N, CA, C and O atoms as a Tripos MOL2 file, in Angstrom:
@<TRIPOS>MOLECULE
protein
  304   303    76     0     0
PROTEIN
NO_CHARGES

@<TRIPOS>ATOM
      1 N          14.6530  -50.6910  -65.9240 N.3       1 MET1
      2 CA         15.6820  -49.7420  -65.4990 C.3       1 MET1
      3 C          15.1180  -48.4190  -65.8030 C.2       1 MET1
      4 O          14.5420  -48.2560  -66.8790 O.2       1 MET1
      5 N          15.2390  -47.3680  -64.8770 N.am      2 PRO2
      6 CA         14.7970  -46.0430  -65.0600 C.3       2 PRO2
      7 C          15.6160  -45.4010  -66.1590 C.2       2 PRO2
      8 O          16.8090  -45.6550  -66.3220 O.2       2 PRO2
      9 N          14.9750  -44.6180  -66.8530 N.am      3 SER3
     10 CA         15.7270  -43.6790  -67.8320 C.3       3 SER3
     11 C          16.4520  -42.6480  -67.1390 C.2       3 SER3
     12 O          16.1170  -42.2980  -66.0070 O.2       3 SER3
     13 N          17.4230  -42.1430  -67.7490 N.am      4 SER4
     14 CA         18.3460  -41.0490  -67.2740 C.3       4 SER4
     15 C          17.5650  -39.6810  -67.3420 C.2       4 SER4
     16 O          16.6100  -39.5720  -68.1110 O.2       4 SER4
     17 N          17.9770  -38.6160  -66.5230 N.am      5 PRO5
     18 CA         17.3000  -37.3090  -66.6360 C.3       5 PRO5
     19 C          17.7830  -36.7490  -67.8490 C.2       5 PRO5
     20 O          18.7870  -37.1590  -68.4310 O.2       5 PRO5
     21 N          16.9370  -35.6450  -68.2930 N.am      6 PRO6
     22 CA         17.3440  -34.9270  -69.4960 C.3       6 PRO6
     23 C          18.6850  -34.1990  -69.4110 C.2       6 PRO6
     24 O          18.9140  -33.4980  -68.4250 O.2       6 PRO6
     25 N          19.4110  -34.3000  -70.2010 N.am      7 SER7
     26 CA         20.8290  -33.4630  -70.1030 C.3       7 SER7
     27 C          20.8360  -32.0200  -70.5600 C.2       7 SER7
     28 O          21.7280  -31.2160  -70.2910 O.2       7 SER7
     29 N          19.6750  -31.7510  -71.3310 N.am      8 GLN8
     30 CA         19.5780  -30.3640  -71.9800 C.3       8 GLN8
     31 C          18.5730  -29.5390  -71.1850 C.2       8 GLN8
     32 O          17.6510  -30.1010  -70.5940 O.2       8 GLN8
     33 N          18.7220  -28.3000  -71.1610 N.am      9 PRO9
     34 CA         17.8740  -27.4180  -70.5010 C.3       9 PRO9
     35 C          16.4740  -27.4800  -71.2790 C.2       9 PRO9
     36 O          16.4870  -27.6900  -72.4920 O.2       9 PRO9
     37 N          15.2820  -27.3020  -70.6020 N.am     10 CYS10
     38 CA         14.1980  -27.3890  -71.3150 C.3      10 CYS10
     39 C          13.7530  -25.9670  -72.0120 C.2      10 CYS10
     40 O          12.6670  -25.8190  -72.5730 O.2      10 CYS10
     41 N          14.6420  -25.0590  -71.9080 N.am     11 GLY11
     42 CA         14.4770  -23.7130  -72.4860 C.3      11 GLY11
     43 C          13.8540  -22.6620  -71.7750 C.2      11 GLY11
     44 O          13.3660  -22.9610  -70.6850 O.2      11 GLY11
     45 N          13.7610  -21.3950  -72.2000 N.am     12 ALA12
     46 CA         13.2330  -20.3520  -71.4280 C.3      12 ALA12
     47 C          11.8820  -20.5520  -71.3660 C.2      12 ALA12
     48 O          11.2270  -21.0450  -72.2850 O.2      12 ALA12
     49 N          11.3740  -20.1340  -70.1600 N.am     13 ARG13
     50 CA         10.0920  -20.2030  -69.7860 C.3      13 ARG13
     51 C           9.5400  -18.9230  -69.0680 C.2      13 ARG13
     52 O          10.2660  -18.3890  -68.2290 O.2      13 ARG13
     53 N           8.3390  -18.4090  -69.3330 N.am     14 ALA14
     54 CA          7.8330  -17.3930  -68.6810 C.3      14 ALA14
     55 C           7.2780  -17.8520  -67.2930 C.2      14 ALA14
     56 O           6.4380  -18.7510  -67.2380 O.2      14 ALA14
     57 N           7.7360  -17.2500  -66.2060 N.am     15 LEU15
     58 CA          7.1880  -17.7210  -64.8660 C.3      15 LEU15
     59 C           6.1320  -16.8460  -64.3880 C.2      15 LEU15
     60 O           6.4290  -15.6830  -64.1170 O.2      15 LEU15
     61 N           4.9700  -17.2420  -64.2530 N.am     16 GLY16
     62 CA          3.9310  -16.6370  -63.7560 C.3      16 GLY16
     63 C           3.6660  -16.7450  -62.2740 C.2      16 GLY16
     64 O           4.6000  -17.1520  -61.5840 O.2      16 GLY16
     65 N           2.5380  -16.4410  -61.6950 N.am     17 ALA17
     66 CA          2.1050  -16.4310  -60.3010 C.3      17 ALA17
     67 C           2.0700  -17.9500  -59.9030 C.2      17 ALA17
     68 O           2.1600  -18.2890  -58.7230 O.2      17 ALA17
     69 N           1.9440  -18.8010  -60.8680 N.am     18 LEU18
     70 CA          1.8420  -20.2490  -60.3680 C.3      18 LEU18
     71 C           3.0640  -20.9780  -60.5040 C.2      18 LEU18
     72 O           3.0390  -22.2040  -60.4040 O.2      18 LEU18
     73 N           4.2570  -20.2930  -60.7480 N.am     19 ALA19
     74 CA          5.5370  -20.8500  -61.0810 C.3      19 ALA19
     75 C           5.9080  -21.8130  -59.8580 C.2      19 ALA19
     76 O           6.5750  -22.7990  -60.1710 O.2      19 ALA19
     77 N           5.5890  -21.6740  -58.5870 N.am     20 CYS20
     78 CA          6.0630  -22.1960  -57.5640 C.3      20 CYS20
     79 C           5.1190  -23.4530  -57.2820 C.2      20 CYS20
     80 O           5.2710  -24.0670  -56.2260 O.2      20 CYS20
     81 N           4.2260  -23.8160  -58.1280 N.am     21 LEU21
     82 CA          3.3820  -25.0270  -57.8600 C.3      21 LEU21
     83 C           4.0260  -25.9710  -58.9760 C.2      21 LEU21
     84 O           4.5030  -25.5290  -60.0220 O.2      21 LEU21
     85 N           3.9830  -27.3360  -58.6270 N.am     22 ALA22
     86 CA          4.6120  -28.3280  -59.5230 C.3      22 ALA22
     87 C           3.5200  -29.3120  -60.0240 C.2      22 ALA22
     88 O           3.3140  -30.3890  -59.4640 O.2      22 ALA22
     89 N           2.8810  -28.9110  -61.0350 N.am     23 PRO23
     90 CA          1.9980  -29.8060  -61.7640 C.3      23 PRO23
     91 C           2.7660  -30.9310  -62.4330 C.2      23 PRO23
     92 O           3.9910  -30.9290  -62.5560 O.2      23 PRO23
     93 N           1.9290  -31.9230  -62.8680 N.am     24 VAL24
     94 CA          2.6000  -33.0670  -63.5680 C.3      24 VAL24
     95 C           3.3820  -32.5170  -64.8260 C.2      24 VAL24
     96 O           2.8270  -31.7890  -65.6480 O.2      24 VAL24
     97 N           4.6780  -32.8990  -64.9270 N.am     25 GLY25
     98 CA          5.4150  -32.3880  -65.9250 C.3      25 GLY25
     99 C           6.0430  -31.1960  -65.7950 C.2      25 GLY25
    100 O           6.4320  -30.5770  -66.7860 O.2      25 GLY25
    101 N           6.2110  -30.7430  -64.5230 N.am     26 ALA26
    102 CA          6.5130  -29.1760  -64.2340 C.3      26 ALA26
    103 C           7.9100  -29.0130  -64.6040 C.2      26 ALA26
    104 O           8.7170  -29.9380  -64.6950 O.2      26 ALA26
    105 N           8.1530  -27.7430  -64.8180 N.am     27 TYR27
    106 CA          9.4630  -27.1760  -64.8350 C.3      27 TYR27
    107 C          10.1060  -27.0360  -63.6290 C.2      27 TYR27
    108 O           9.7860  -26.1490  -62.8370 O.2      27 TYR27
    109 N          11.1000  -27.9350  -63.3890 N.am     28 LEU28
    110 CA         12.0040  -27.9560  -62.2160 C.3      28 LEU28
    111 C          13.4980  -27.7960  -62.4000 C.2      28 LEU28
    112 O          13.9920  -28.0310  -63.5030 O.2      28 LEU28
    113 N          14.1840  -27.4390  -61.4580 N.am     29 ILE29
    114 CA         15.5040  -26.9840  -61.4210 C.3      29 ILE29
    115 C          16.3120  -28.2650  -60.6390 C.2      29 ILE29
    116 O          16.0680  -28.5760  -59.4730 O.2      29 ILE29
    117 N          17.2290  -28.8880  -61.4200 N.am     30 ARG30
    118 CA         17.9350  -29.8780  -60.8920 C.3      30 ARG30
    119 C          19.5060  -29.4050  -60.5850 C.2      30 ARG30
    120 O          20.1150  -28.7170  -61.4040 O.2      30 ARG30
    121 N          20.0240  -29.7800  -59.4980 N.am     31 ASN31
    122 CA         21.3870  -29.5420  -59.1570 C.3      31 ASN31
    123 C          22.3310  -30.6530  -59.3460 C.2      31 ASN31
    124 O          22.3540  -31.5840  -58.5410 O.2      31 ASN31
    125 N          23.1340  -30.6060  -60.3940 N.am     32 LYS32
    126 CA         23.9220  -31.9670  -60.6780 C.3      32 LYS32
    127 C          24.8240  -32.2140  -59.5920 C.2      32 LYS32
    128 O          25.1900  -33.3790  -59.4370 O.2      32 LYS32
    129 N          25.2890  -31.2510  -58.7440 N.am     33 ASP33
    130 CA         26.2780  -31.5670  -57.7810 C.3      33 ASP33
    131 C          25.6100  -32.0570  -56.4880 C.2      33 ASP33
    132 O          26.0590  -33.0110  -55.8530 O.2      33 ASP33
    133 N          24.5960  -31.4140  -56.1500 N.am     34 SER34
    134 CA         23.9840  -31.8280  -54.6560 C.3      34 SER34
    135 C          23.0750  -33.1180  -54.9090 C.2      34 SER34
    136 O          22.8520  -33.8910  -53.9770 O.2      34 SER34
    137 N          22.5380  -33.3440  -56.2240 N.am     35 GLY35
    138 CA         21.6360  -34.3570  -56.3810 C.3      35 GLY35
    139 C          20.1810  -34.1020  -55.9130 C.2      35 GLY35
    140 O          19.4320  -35.0610  -55.7280 O.2      35 GLY35
    141 N          19.7510  -32.7750  -55.7110 N.am     36 LYS36
    142 CA         18.4690  -32.4160  -55.3560 C.3      36 LYS36
    143 C          17.7900  -31.5630  -56.3310 C.2      36 LYS36
    144 O          18.4600  -30.8080  -57.0360 O.2      36 LYS36
    145 N          16.3490  -31.6250  -56.4440 N.am     37 PHE37
    146 CA         15.7060  -30.8200  -57.3450 C.3      37 PHE37
    147 C          14.7380  -29.7410  -56.5690 C.2      37 PHE37
    148 O          14.3130  -30.0010  -55.4430 O.2      37 PHE37
    149 N          14.4490  -28.6370  -57.1760 N.am     38 HIS38
    150 CA         13.8220  -27.5540  -56.7920 C.3      38 HIS38
    151 C          12.7680  -26.9090  -57.4830 C.2      38 HIS38
    152 O          12.8000  -27.0610  -58.7050 O.2      38 HIS38
    153 N          11.8870  -26.2620  -57.0440 N.am     39 LEU39
    154 CA         10.9740  -25.4210  -57.7880 C.3      39 LEU39
    155 C          11.6290  -24.1350  -58.1400 C.2      39 LEU39
    156 O          12.4860  -23.5850  -57.4480 O.2      39 LEU39
    157 N          11.1280  -23.6700  -59.3450 N.am     40 PRO40
    158 CA         11.9100  -22.4150  -59.8680 C.3      40 PRO40
    159 C          12.0890  -21.3230  -58.8710 C.2      40 PRO40
    160 O          13.1770  -20.7540  -58.7850 O.2      40 PRO40
    161 N          11.1000  -21.0050  -58.1270 N.am     41 GLY41
    162 CA         11.0470  -19.9320  -57.0560 C.3      41 GLY41
    163 C          11.8640  -20.1590  -55.8020 C.2      41 GLY41
    164 O          11.9420  -19.2830  -54.9390 O.2      41 GLY41
    165 N          12.5270  -21.4330  -55.6850 N.am     42 CYS42
    166 CA         13.0660  -21.7210  -54.4050 C.3      42 CYS42
    167 C          14.3110  -20.7460  -54.1460 C.2      42 CYS42
    168 O          15.0120  -20.2970  -55.0530 O.2      42 CYS42
    169 N          14.4900  -20.4790  -52.7700 N.am     43 ARG43
    170 CA         15.6450  -19.5560  -52.4990 C.3      43 ARG43
    171 C          16.9020  -20.2080  -52.7780 C.2      43 ARG43
    172 O          17.9100  -19.5450  -53.0180 O.2      43 ARG43
    173 N          16.9000  -21.4610  -52.7620 N.am     44 ASP44
    174 CA         18.2420  -22.1940  -52.8120 C.3      44 ASP44
    175 C          18.7060  -22.0550  -54.4590 C.2      44 ASP44
    176 O          19.9070  -22.0310  -54.7250 O.2      44 ASP44
    177 N          17.8690  -21.9820  -55.3430 N.am     45 VAL45
    178 CA         18.0910  -21.8120  -56.6960 C.3      45 VAL45
    179 C          19.0510  -20.7690  -56.9870 C.2      45 VAL45
    180 O          20.0180  -20.9990  -57.7130 O.2      45 VAL45
    181 N          18.8290  -19.5610  -56.4300 N.am     46 SER46
    182 CA         19.7490  -18.4160  -56.4760 C.3      46 SER46
    183 C          21.0170  -18.6380  -56.1190 C.2      46 SER46
    184 O          21.9150  -17.9190  -56.5570 O.2      46 SER46
    185 N          21.2600  -19.6790  -55.2620 N.am     47 LYS47
    186 CA         22.6400  -20.0600  -54.6210 C.3      47 LYS47
    187 C          23.3120  -20.9250  -55.3930 C.2      47 LYS47
    188 O          24.4940  -21.1080  -55.1010 O.2      47 LYS47
    189 N          22.8010  -21.5730  -56.4150 N.am     48 MET48
    190 CA         23.5000  -22.4730  -57.2020 C.3      48 MET48
    191 C          24.4670  -22.1590  -58.1280 C.2      48 MET48
    192 O          24.2190  -21.1760  -58.8270 O.2      48 MET48
    193 N          25.5580  -22.7650  -58.3260 N.am     49 SER49
    194 CA         26.5170  -22.5140  -59.3660 C.3      49 SER49
    195 C          25.6510  -22.7060  -60.7970 C.2      49 SER49
    196 O          24.7920  -23.5810  -60.9110 O.2      49 SER49
    197 N          25.9580  -21.8740  -61.7440 N.am     50 ALA50
    198 CA         25.3570  -22.0730  -63.0890 C.3      50 ALA50
    199 C          25.8390  -23.4980  -63.6110 C.2      50 ALA50
    200 O          25.0540  -24.2200  -64.2250 O.2      50 ALA50
    201 N          26.8710  -23.8030  -63.4060 N.am     51 ALA51
    202 CA         27.4400  -25.0330  -63.9210 C.3      51 ALA51
    203 C          26.7960  -26.3990  -63.3660 C.2      51 ALA51
    204 O          26.9590  -27.5020  -63.8890 O.2      51 ALA51
    205 N          26.0240  -26.1250  -62.1960 N.am     52 ASN52
    206 CA         25.3730  -27.2000  -61.5280 C.3      52 ASN52
    207 C          23.8200  -27.0860  -61.7380 C.2      52 ASN52
    208 O          23.1450  -28.0670  -61.4280 O.2      52 ASN52
    209 N          23.2440  -26.0490  -62.2030 N.am     53 LYS53
    210 CA         22.0040  -25.7810  -62.4580 C.3      53 LYS53
    211 C          21.4820  -26.1730  -63.8240 C.2      53 LYS53
    212 O          22.0560  -25.7440  -64.8250 O.2      53 LYS53
    213 N          20.3820  -26.9980  -63.9270 N.am     54 LEU54
    214 CA         19.7710  -27.4210  -65.1730 C.3      54 LEU54
    215 C          18.2320  -27.5360  -64.9290 C.2      54 LEU54
    216 O          17.6660  -28.1030  -63.9950 O.2      54 LEU54
    217 N          17.6110  -26.7720  -66.1360 N.am     55 GLU55
    218 CA         16.1320  -26.7600  -66.0100 C.3      55 GLU55
    219 C          15.7180  -27.9940  -66.5450 C.2      55 GLU55
    220 O          16.4250  -28.5030  -67.4150 O.2      55 GLU55
    221 N          14.6140  -28.6040  -66.1440 N.am     56 VAL56
    222 CA         14.0890  -29.8340  -66.6760 C.3      56 VAL56
    223 C          12.5450  -29.8870  -66.6060 C.2      56 VAL56
    224 O          11.9340  -29.3800  -65.6650 O.2      56 VAL56
    225 N          11.9510  -30.5030  -67.6110 N.am     57 THR57
    226 CA         10.5330  -30.6590  -67.4070 C.3      57 THR57
    227 C          10.2330  -32.1700  -67.0010 C.2      57 THR57
    228 O          10.3280  -33.0860  -67.8180 O.2      57 THR57
    229 N           9.9100  -32.3310  -65.8400 N.am     58 ALA58
    230 CA          9.6900  -33.6870  -65.2940 C.3      58 ALA58
    231 C           8.7060  -33.7570  -64.0650 C.2      58 ALA58
    232 O           8.3280  -32.7430  -63.4790 O.2      58 ALA58
    233 N           8.3500  -34.9350  -63.7480 N.am     59 THR59
    234 CA          7.4480  -35.0120  -62.7370 C.3      59 THR59
    235 C           8.1700  -35.1690  -61.3550 C.2      59 THR59
    236 O           9.3900  -35.3170  -61.4280 O.2      59 THR59
    237 N           7.6720  -35.1600  -60.2530 N.am     60 ARG60
    238 CA          8.4550  -35.3700  -58.9890 C.3      60 ARG60
    239 C           8.8310  -36.9730  -59.0410 C.2      60 ARG60
    240 O           9.9670  -37.3090  -58.7070 O.2      60 ARG60
    241 N           7.9880  -37.8420  -59.4110 N.am     61 ASP61
    242 CA          8.3070  -39.2310  -59.4450 C.3      61 ASP61
    243 C           9.4360  -39.5570  -60.4290 C.2      61 ASP61
    244 O          10.3030  -40.3670  -60.1020 O.2      61 ASP61
    245 N           9.4550  -38.9310  -61.6620 N.am     62 GLU62
    246 CA         10.6020  -39.0790  -62.3690 C.3      62 GLU62
    247 C          12.0150  -38.5690  -61.8120 C.2      62 GLU62
    248 O          13.0880  -39.1300  -62.0340 O.2      62 GLU62
    249 N          11.8380  -37.4490  -61.0760 N.am     63 MET63
    250 CA         13.1260  -36.9850  -60.6170 C.3      63 MET63
    251 C          13.5700  -37.9480  -59.3860 C.2      63 MET63
    252 O          14.7640  -38.0830  -59.1190 O.2      63 MET63
    253 N          12.6220  -38.5670  -58.6980 N.am     64 LEU64
    254 CA         12.8080  -39.5680  -57.5860 C.3      64 LEU64
    255 C          13.4880  -40.7490  -58.2390 C.2      64 LEU64
    256 O          14.5240  -41.2670  -57.8220 O.2      64 LEU64
    257 N          12.7690  -41.1420  -59.3590 N.am     65 GLU65
    258 CA         13.2830  -42.5030  -60.0030 C.3      65 GLU65
    259 C          14.7670  -42.2790  -60.5380 C.2      65 GLU65
    260 O          15.5390  -43.2360  -60.6100 O.2      65 GLU65
    261 N          15.1380  -41.0330  -60.9020 N.am     66 TRP66
    262 CA         16.5490  -40.7620  -61.4450 C.3      66 TRP66
    263 C          17.6190  -40.5480  -60.2180 C.2      66 TRP66
    264 O          18.8200  -40.3230  -60.3610 O.2      66 TRP66
    265 N          16.9930  -40.6530  -59.1290 N.am     67 GLY67
    266 CA         17.9210  -40.6080  -58.0060 C.3      67 GLY67
    267 C          18.1220  -39.1430  -57.4060 C.2      67 GLY67
    268 O          19.0410  -38.9440  -56.6110 O.2      67 GLY67
    269 N          17.3810  -38.2670  -57.7360 N.am     68 TYR68
    270 CA         17.4210  -36.8350  -57.0840 C.3      68 TYR68
    271 C          16.5570  -36.8500  -55.9010 C.2      68 TYR68
    272 O          15.6380  -37.6670  -55.8380 O.2      68 TYR68
    273 N          16.7750  -36.0150  -54.9610 N.am     69 VAL69
    274 CA         16.0150  -35.7880  -53.9430 C.3      69 VAL69
    275 C          15.3600  -34.4050  -53.8800 C.2      69 VAL69
    276 O          15.9440  -33.4180  -54.3270 O.2      69 VAL69
    277 N          14.0550  -34.3310  -53.2830 N.am     70 PRO70
    278 CA         13.3660  -33.0450  -53.2540 C.3      70 PRO70
    279 C          14.0510  -32.1210  -52.2960 C.2      70 PRO70
    280 O          14.5290  -32.5820  -51.2600 O.2      70 PRO70
    281 N          14.1280  -30.8430  -52.5770 N.am     71 CYS71
    282 CA         14.6880  -29.8310  -51.7220 C.3      71 CYS71
    283 C          13.8110  -29.7180  -50.3730 C.2      71 CYS71
    284 O          12.5840  -29.7340  -50.4770 O.2      71 CYS71
    285 N          14.3330  -29.6210  -49.2920 N.am     72 MET72
    286 CA         13.6760  -29.4260  -47.9130 C.3      72 MET72
    287 C          13.0580  -28.0820  -47.8230 C.2      72 MET72
    288 O          12.1240  -27.9330  -47.0360 O.2      72 MET72
    289 N          13.4460  -27.1570  -48.4920 N.am     73 HIS73
    290 CA         12.8200  -25.8680  -48.4180 C.3      73 HIS73
    291 C          11.5550  -25.7230  -49.1580 C.2      73 HIS73
    292 O          10.5520  -25.2820  -48.5980 O.2      73 HIS73
    293 N          11.5640  -26.1220  -50.5500 N.am     74 CYS74
    294 CA         10.4470  -25.7910  -51.3340 C.3      74 CYS74
    295 C           9.7020  -27.0640  -51.6450 C.2      74 CYS74
    296 O           8.7060  -26.9700  -52.3610 O.2      74 CYS74
    297 N          10.0410  -28.1480  -51.2250 N.am     75 ASN75
    298 CA          9.4540  -29.5030  -51.3370 C.3      75 ASN75
    299 C           8.4990  -29.6340  -52.4820 C.2      75 ASN75
    300 O           7.2730  -29.7360  -52.4310 O.2      75 ASN75
    301 N           9.3720  -29.6090  -53.6350 N.am     76 PRO76
    302 CA          8.5840  -29.8440  -55.0200 C.3      76 PRO76
    303 C           7.8820  -31.2410  -55.0870 C.2      76 PRO76
    304 O           7.2400  -31.5620  -56.0870 O.2      76 PRO76
@<TRIPOS>BOND
     1     1     2 1
     2     2     3 1
     3     3     4 2
     4     3     5 am
     5     5     6 1
     6     6     7 1
     7     7     8 2
     8     7     9 am
     9     9    10 1
    10    10    11 1
    11    11    12 2
    12    11    13 am
    13    13    14 1
    14    14    15 1
    15    15    16 2
    16    15    17 am
    17    17    18 1
    18    18    19 1
    19    19    20 2
    20    19    21 am
    21    21    22 1
    22    22    23 1
    23    23    24 2
    24    23    25 am
    25    25    26 1
    26    26    27 1
    27    27    28 2
    28    27    29 am
    29    29    30 1
    30    30    31 1
    31    31    32 2
    32    31    33 am
    33    33    34 1
    34    34    35 1
    35    35    36 2
    36    35    37 am
    37    37    38 1
    38    38    39 1
    39    39    40 2
    40    39    41 am
    41    41    42 1
    42    42    43 1
    43    43    44 2
    44    43    45 am
    45    45    46 1
    46    46    47 1
    47    47    48 2
    48    47    49 am
    49    49    50 1
    50    50    51 1
    51    51    52 2
    52    51    53 am
    53    53    54 1
    54    54    55 1
    55    55    56 2
    56    55    57 am
    57    57    58 1
    58    58    59 1
    59    59    60 2
    60    59    61 am
    61    61    62 1
    62    62    63 1
    63    63    64 2
    64    63    65 am
    65    65    66 1
    66    66    67 1
    67    67    68 2
    68    67    69 am
    69    69    70 1
    70    70    71 1
    71    71    72 2
    72    71    73 am
    73    73    74 1
    74    74    75 1
    75    75    76 2
    76    75    77 am
    77    77    78 1
    78    78    79 1
    79    79    80 2
    80    79    81 am
    81    81    82 1
    82    82    83 1
    83    83    84 2
    84    83    85 am
    85    85    86 1
    86    86    87 1
    87    87    88 2
    88    87    89 am
    89    89    90 1
    90    90    91 1
    91    91    92 2
    92    91    93 am
    93    93    94 1
    94    94    95 1
    95    95    96 2
    96    95    97 am
    97    97    98 1
    98    98    99 1
    99    99   100 2
   100    99   101 am
   101   101   102 1
   102   102   103 1
   103   103   104 2
   104   103   105 am
   105   105   106 1
   106   106   107 1
   107   107   108 2
   108   107   109 am
   109   109   110 1
   110   110   111 1
   111   111   112 2
   112   111   113 am
   113   113   114 1
   114   114   115 1
   115   115   116 2
   116   115   117 am
   117   117   118 1
   118   118   119 1
   119   119   120 2
   120   119   121 am
   121   121   122 1
   122   122   123 1
   123   123   124 2
   124   123   125 am
   125   125   126 1
   126   126   127 1
   127   127   128 2
   128   127   129 am
   129   129   130 1
   130   130   131 1
   131   131   132 2
   132   131   133 am
   133   133   134 1
   134   134   135 1
   135   135   136 2
   136   135   137 am
   137   137   138 1
   138   138   139 1
   139   139   140 2
   140   139   141 am
   141   141   142 1
   142   142   143 1
   143   143   144 2
   144   143   145 am
   145   145   146 1
   146   146   147 1
   147   147   148 2
   148   147   149 am
   149   149   150 1
   150   150   151 1
   151   151   152 2
   152   151   153 am
   153   153   154 1
   154   154   155 1
   155   155   156 2
   156   155   157 am
   157   157   158 1
   158   158   159 1
   159   159   160 2
   160   159   161 am
   161   161   162 1
   162   162   163 1
   163   163   164 2
   164   163   165 am
   165   165   166 1
   166   166   167 1
   167   167   168 2
   168   167   169 am
   169   169   170 1
   170   170   171 1
   171   171   172 2
   172   171   173 am
   173   173   174 1
   174   174   175 1
   175   175   176 2
   176   175   177 am
   177   177   178 1
   178   178   179 1
   179   179   180 2
   180   179   181 am
   181   181   182 1
   182   182   183 1
   183   183   184 2
   184   183   185 am
   185   185   186 1
   186   186   187 1
   187   187   188 2
   188   187   189 am
   189   189   190 1
   190   190   191 1
   191   191   192 2
   192   191   193 am
   193   193   194 1
   194   194   195 1
   195   195   196 2
   196   195   197 am
   197   197   198 1
   198   198   199 1
   199   199   200 2
   200   199   201 am
   201   201   202 1
   202   202   203 1
   203   203   204 2
   204   203   205 am
   205   205   206 1
   206   206   207 1
   207   207   208 2
   208   207   209 am
   209   209   210 1
   210   210   211 1
   211   211   212 2
   212   211   213 am
   213   213   214 1
   214   214   215 1
   215   215   216 2
   216   215   217 am
   217   217   218 1
   218   218   219 1
   219   219   220 2
   220   219   221 am
   221   221   222 1
   222   222   223 1
   223   223   224 2
   224   223   225 am
   225   225   226 1
   226   226   227 1
   227   227   228 2
   228   227   229 am
   229   229   230 1
   230   230   231 1
   231   231   232 2
   232   231   233 am
   233   233   234 1
   234   234   235 1
   235   235   236 2
   236   235   237 am
   237   237   238 1
   238   238   239 1
   239   239   240 2
   240   239   241 am
   241   241   242 1
   242   242   243 1
   243   243   244 2
   244   243   245 am
   245   245   246 1
   246   246   247 1
   247   247   248 2
   248   247   249 am
   249   249   250 1
   250   250   251 1
   251   251   252 2
   252   251   253 am
   253   253   254 1
   254   254   255 1
   255   255   256 2
   256   255   257 am
   257   257   258 1
   258   258   259 1
   259   259   260 2
   260   259   261 am
   261   261   262 1
   262   262   263 1
   263   263   264 2
   264   263   265 am
   265   265   266 1
   266   266   267 1
   267   267   268 2
   268   267   269 am
   269   269   270 1
   270   270   271 1
   271   271   272 2
   272   271   273 am
   273   273   274 1
   274   274   275 1
   275   275   276 2
   276   275   277 am
   277   277   278 1
   278   278   279 1
   279   279   280 2
   280   279   281 am
   281   281   282 1
   282   282   283 1
   283   283   284 2
   284   283   285 am
   285   285   286 1
   286   286   287 1
   287   287   288 2
   288   287   289 am
   289   289   290 1
   290   290   291 1
   291   291   292 2
   292   291   293 am
   293   293   294 1
   294   294   295 1
   295   295   296 2
   296   295   297 am
   297   297   298 1
   298   298   299 1
   299   299   300 2
   300   299   301 am
   301   301   302 1
   302   302   303 1
   303   303   304 2
@<TRIPOS>SUBSTRUCTURE
     1 MET1         2 RESIDUE 1 A MET
     2 PRO2         6 RESIDUE 1 A PRO
     3 SER3        10 RESIDUE 1 A SER
     4 SER4        14 RESIDUE 1 A SER
     5 PRO5        18 RESIDUE 1 A PRO
     6 PRO6        22 RESIDUE 1 A PRO
     7 SER7        26 RESIDUE 1 A SER
     8 GLN8        30 RESIDUE 1 A GLN
     9 PRO9        34 RESIDUE 1 A PRO
    10 CYS10       38 RESIDUE 1 A CYS
    11 GLY11       42 RESIDUE 1 A GLY
    12 ALA12       46 RESIDUE 1 A ALA
    13 ARG13       50 RESIDUE 1 A ARG
    14 ALA14       54 RESIDUE 1 A ALA
    15 LEU15       58 RESIDUE 1 A LEU
    16 GLY16       62 RESIDUE 1 A GLY
    17 ALA17       66 RESIDUE 1 A ALA
    18 LEU18       70 RESIDUE 1 A LEU
    19 ALA19       74 RESIDUE 1 A ALA
    20 CYS20       78 RESIDUE 1 A CYS
    21 LEU21       82 RESIDUE 1 A LEU
    22 ALA22       86 RESIDUE 1 A ALA
    23 PRO23       90 RESIDUE 1 A PRO
    24 VAL24       94 RESIDUE 1 A VAL
    25 GLY25       98 RESIDUE 1 A GLY
    26 ALA26      102 RESIDUE 1 A ALA
    27 TYR27      106 RESIDUE 1 A TYR
    28 LEU28      110 RESIDUE 1 A LEU
    29 ILE29      114 RESIDUE 1 A ILE
    30 ARG30      118 RESIDUE 1 A ARG
    31 ASN31      122 RESIDUE 1 A ASN
    32 LYS32      126 RESIDUE 1 A LYS
    33 ASP33      130 RESIDUE 1 A ASP
    34 SER34      134 RESIDUE 1 A SER
    35 GLY35      138 RESIDUE 1 A GLY
    36 LYS36      142 RESIDUE 1 A LYS
    37 PHE37      146 RESIDUE 1 A PHE
    38 HIS38      150 RESIDUE 1 A HIS
    39 LEU39      154 RESIDUE 1 A LEU
    40 PRO40      158 RESIDUE 1 A PRO
    41 GLY41      162 RESIDUE 1 A GLY
    42 CYS42      166 RESIDUE 1 A CYS
    43 ARG43      170 RESIDUE 1 A ARG
    44 ASP44      174 RESIDUE 1 A ASP
    45 VAL45      178 RESIDUE 1 A VAL
    46 SER46      182 RESIDUE 1 A SER
    47 LYS47      186 RESIDUE 1 A LYS
    48 MET48      190 RESIDUE 1 A MET
    49 SER49      194 RESIDUE 1 A SER
    50 ALA50      198 RESIDUE 1 A ALA
    51 ALA51      202 RESIDUE 1 A ALA
    52 ASN52      206 RESIDUE 1 A ASN
    53 LYS53      210 RESIDUE 1 A LYS
    54 LEU54      214 RESIDUE 1 A LEU
    55 GLU55      218 RESIDUE 1 A GLU
    56 VAL56      222 RESIDUE 1 A VAL
    57 THR57      226 RESIDUE 1 A THR
    58 ALA58      230 RESIDUE 1 A ALA
    59 THR59      234 RESIDUE 1 A THR
    60 ARG60      238 RESIDUE 1 A ARG
    61 ASP61      242 RESIDUE 1 A ASP
    62 GLU62      246 RESIDUE 1 A GLU
    63 MET63      250 RESIDUE 1 A MET
    64 LEU64      254 RESIDUE 1 A LEU
    65 GLU65      258 RESIDUE 1 A GLU
    66 TRP66      262 RESIDUE 1 A TRP
    67 GLY67      266 RESIDUE 1 A GLY
    68 TYR68      270 RESIDUE 1 A TYR
    69 VAL69      274 RESIDUE 1 A VAL
    70 PRO70      278 RESIDUE 1 A PRO
    71 CYS71      282 RESIDUE 1 A CYS
    72 MET72      286 RESIDUE 1 A MET
    73 HIS73      290 RESIDUE 1 A HIS
    74 CYS74      294 RESIDUE 1 A CYS
    75 ASN75      298 RESIDUE 1 A ASN
    76 PRO76      302 RESIDUE 1 A PRO
């Protein structure tokens, strides 16, 4: 059975020029309401309610395993 996604933010991170790339164990944004996950620089992140936005360190495969769907705009 898959483990559940982290419930706590991963903490503040400095976003450099490579922030929009999603390496293994990348810092991603998940939306608890929509069930989607995003790259930090995605245009949809700024539209999210703070109550639904959560920073996580996870791989794409982990997010998919937890039932989240990748954003169609940033395609993490």
